[in-house]
Backbone as CSV, one residue per row, in Angstrom:
resi,resn,N_x,N_y,N_z,CA_x,CA_y,CA_z,C_x,C_y,C_z
1,MET,7.447,12.015,23.610,7.058,11.186,21.982,7.045,9.372,22.940
2,ASN,5.088,8.754,22.839,4.906,7.648,23.005,5.716,6.774,21.692
3,ASP,6.326,5.915,22.830,6.458,4.646,21.528,5.718,3.482,21.652
4,GLY,4.351,3.501,21.315,3.081,2.782,21.541,3.191,2.344,19.484
5,GLU,2.364,1.787,19.370,1.706,1.515,18.116,0.971,2.240,17.923
6,VAL,0.316,2.337,16.510,-0.679,3.378,16.087,-1.224,1.997,14.996
7,THR,-3.027,2.296,14.712,-3.316,1.215,14.281,-3.691,2.924,13.216
8,LEU,-4.035,2.159,11.965,-4.518,2.835,10.448,-5.831,1.848,9.874
9,LYS,-6.863,1.973,10.009,-7.718,1.177,9.487,-8.193,1.747,7.823
10,LEU,-8.098,1.021,7.148,-8.114,0.822,5.238,-9.059,0.330,5.006
11,SER,-10.021,0.276,4.138,-10.735,-0.637,3.336,-10.001,-1.744,2.761
12,LYS,-10.298,-2.714,2.128,-9.912,-3.016,1.944,-9.128,-2.919,0.107
13,ALA,-9.800,-2.299,-0.269,-9.728,-1.835,-1.749,-8.576,0.017,-0.954
14,GLU,-9.089,0.162,-0.511,-7.918,1.263,-0.506,-6.248,1.088,-0.032
15,ALA,-6.618,-0.193,1.222,-4.967,-1.059,1.126,-4.488,-1.324,-0.213
16,LEU,-5.233,-1.829,-0.843,-4.885,-2.888,-2.282,-4.201,-1.645,-3.637
17,VAL,-4.974,-0.200,-3.106,-4.485,0.779,-3.887,-3.388,1.298,-3.721
18,PHE,-3.792,1.063,-2.500,-2.090,2.363,-1.606,-1.125,0.707,-1.858
19,PHE,-1.010,0.153,-2.373,0.219,-1.616,-1.682,0.489,-1.168,-3.354
20,GLU,-0.535,-1.242,-4.484,-0.377,-1.282,-5.612,0.801,0.211,-5.957
21,TRP,0.584,1.063,-5.594,1.132,2.400,-5.664,2.958,2.244,-5.709
22,LEU,3.037,2.078,-3.518,3.971,1.798,-3.208,4.596,0.926,-3.398
23,SER,4.492,-0.301,-4.339,5.058,-1.335,-4.672,5.946,-0.533,-5.771
24,ARG,5.375,-0.640,-6.501,5.327,0.146,-7.560,6.144,1.425,-7.825
25,THR,6.238,2.671,-6.831,7.310,3.151,-6.511,8.612,2.675,-6.383
26,ASP,8.101,1.503,-5.118,9.609,1.026,-4.626,10.681,0.836,-5.903
27,ASN,9.567,-0.310,-6.553,10.247,-1.249,-7.291,10.504,0.348,-8.965
28,ALA,10.206,1.140,-9.032,11.188,2.231,-9.848,11.906,2.865,-9.534
29,GLU,12.330,3.107,-7.568,13.438,3.680,-6.473,12.864,4.886,-7.278
30,ALA,11.346,5.441,-7.041,11.779,6.584,-6.773,10.982,6.607,-6.139
31,LEU,10.721,6.346,-4.582,9.589,7.301,-3.865,10.574,7.980,-2.911
32,PRO,9.489,8.814,-2.406,9.329,10.637,-2.818,9.627,10.760,-1.268
33,VAL,10.879,11.046,-0.812,11.602,10.810,0.607,12.347,11.607,0.645
34,GLU,12.804,12.457,2.136,13.555,13.366,2.309,14.388,12.725,3.450
35,ASP,14.296,11.864,4.063,15.021,11.071,4.714,14.846,9.976,4.315
36,PRO,16.164,9.318,4.781,16.403,7.419,5.060,15.686,7.146,5.909
37,SER,15.133,7.639,6.709,14.021,6.718,7.698,12.114,7.092,7.379
38,GLU,12.170,7.470,6.207,10.865,8.081,5.341,11.004,6.337,4.885
39,ARG,11.850,6.437,3.798,12.016,4.809,3.143,11.496,4.195,4.381
40,GLN,12.180,3.522,4.966,12.288,2.269,5.936,10.585,2.569,6.124
41,VAL,10.605,3.109,6.989,8.789,3.768,7.574,7.287,3.017,6.211
42,LEU,7.888,3.569,5.243,7.502,3.385,3.962,7.747,2.083,3.204
43,TRP,8.798,0.650,3.455,8.885,-0.300,3.370,7.926,-1.513,4.651
44,ARG,8.485,-1.137,5.791,7.840,-1.407,6.742,5.512,-1.513,6.421
45,ILE,5.831,-0.880,5.632,4.052,-0.317,5.535,4.423,-1.640,4.036
46,GLU,4.449,-1.580,3.381,4.479,-2.404,1.555,5.064,-3.663,2.573
47,SER,5.223,-3.877,3.522,5.037,-5.773,3.709,4.607,-5.649,5.202
48,GLN,3.567,-4.672,5.737,2.790,-5.505,6.421,1.779,-5.296,5.018
49,LEU,0.820,-4.642,4.100,0.076,-4.973,3.555,0.649,-5.559,2.804
50,GLU,1.999,-6.353,2.425,1.910,-7.434,1.917,1.777,-8.900,2.254
51,LYS,1.853,-8.993,3.920,1.449,-10.188,4.483,-0.009,-10.275,4.008
52,ALA,-0.975,-8.963,3.866,-1.958,-8.727,4.648,-3.337,-9.481,3.313
53,LEU,-2.576,-8.539,2.716,-3.206,-8.858,0.712,-2.490,-10.718,0.559
54,VAL,-3.939,-10.813,-0.521,-3.738,-12.590,-1.214,-3.463,-11.766,-2.748
55,GLU,-4.142,-10.837,-2.351,-4.840,-10.322,-4.073,-3.617,-10.111,-4.851
56,PRO,-1.888,-9.841,-4.447,-0.579,-9.390,-5.142,-0.615,-10.977,-5.570
57,LEU,-0.829,-12.095,-5.173,-0.622,-13.578,-5.702,-1.830,-13.787,-6.735
58,ARG,-2.927,-13.252,-6.958,-4.014,-13.924,-7.786,-3.110,-13.193,-9.347
59,PRO,-3.782,-14.426,-9.882,-3.686,-14.475,-11.241,-4.494,-12.921,-12.597
60,ASP,-5.404,-12.610,-11.307,-6.171,-11.202,-11.754,-5.836,-10.003,-10.975
61,TYR,-4.353,-10.328,-10.196,-4.505,-8.942,-9.865,-4.465,-7.647,-10.488
62,GLU,-4.447,-7.397,-11.767,-4.148,-5.873,-12.570,-5.920,-6.031,-12.181
63,ASP,-7.093,-6.738,-12.578,-8.274,-6.728,-13.146,-9.062,-5.521,-10.800
64,LEU,-7.784,-6.567,-10.694,-8.604,-5.967,-9.026,-8.158,-5.284,-8.689
65,VAL,-6.691,-4.454,-8.855,-6.609,-3.329,-9.024,-7.696,-2.232,-9.670
66,THR,-8.048,-2.826,-10.598,-8.251,-1.539,-11.397,-9.942,-1.612,-10.447
67,ALA,-10.637,-2.823,-10.139,-11.700,-2.349,-8.979,-11.534,-1.666,-7.923
68,ALA,-10.850,-2.237,-7.311,-10.427,-1.091,-5.953,-10.580,0.197,-6.853
69,ARG,-9.914,0.512,-7.578,-9.606,2.222,-7.375,-10.392,2.781,-8.009
70,ARG,-11.438,2.157,-8.840,-13.160,2.234,-9.252,-13.549,2.735,-8.215
71,GLN,-12.881,1.207,-7.091,-13.982,1.823,-5.577,-14.398,2.845,-4.822
72,VAL,-12.366,2.927,-4.993,-12.281,3.859,-3.923,-12.632,5.386,-4.436
73,ARG,-12.260,5.334,-5.626,-12.776,7.127,-6.636,-14.021,7.387,-6.279
74,GLU,-15.378,6.227,-6.316,-16.323,6.158,-6.078,-17.022,6.740,-4.452
75,ALA,-16.261,5.973,-3.659,-16.361,6.382,-2.059,-16.148,7.709,-1.745
76,GLY,-15.299,8.158,-2.590,-14.724,10.039,-2.701,-13.945,10.206,-1.388
């Protein structure tokens, strides 16, 4: 197994939708994991998204998530 890094590309809308789902699921302590390592990976992704996104700090965050969800759905 190569210990290098993997880079994933998401649109801003996809990143925001995924961040919202991940943070909401994590806060409800409902992450669907079979092994603690999966939770660690999800937390790491959540942390990286949190650093990359400014939208969660905006007062219109819910509206931004709604628009992002619509954009992702329409993009198919």
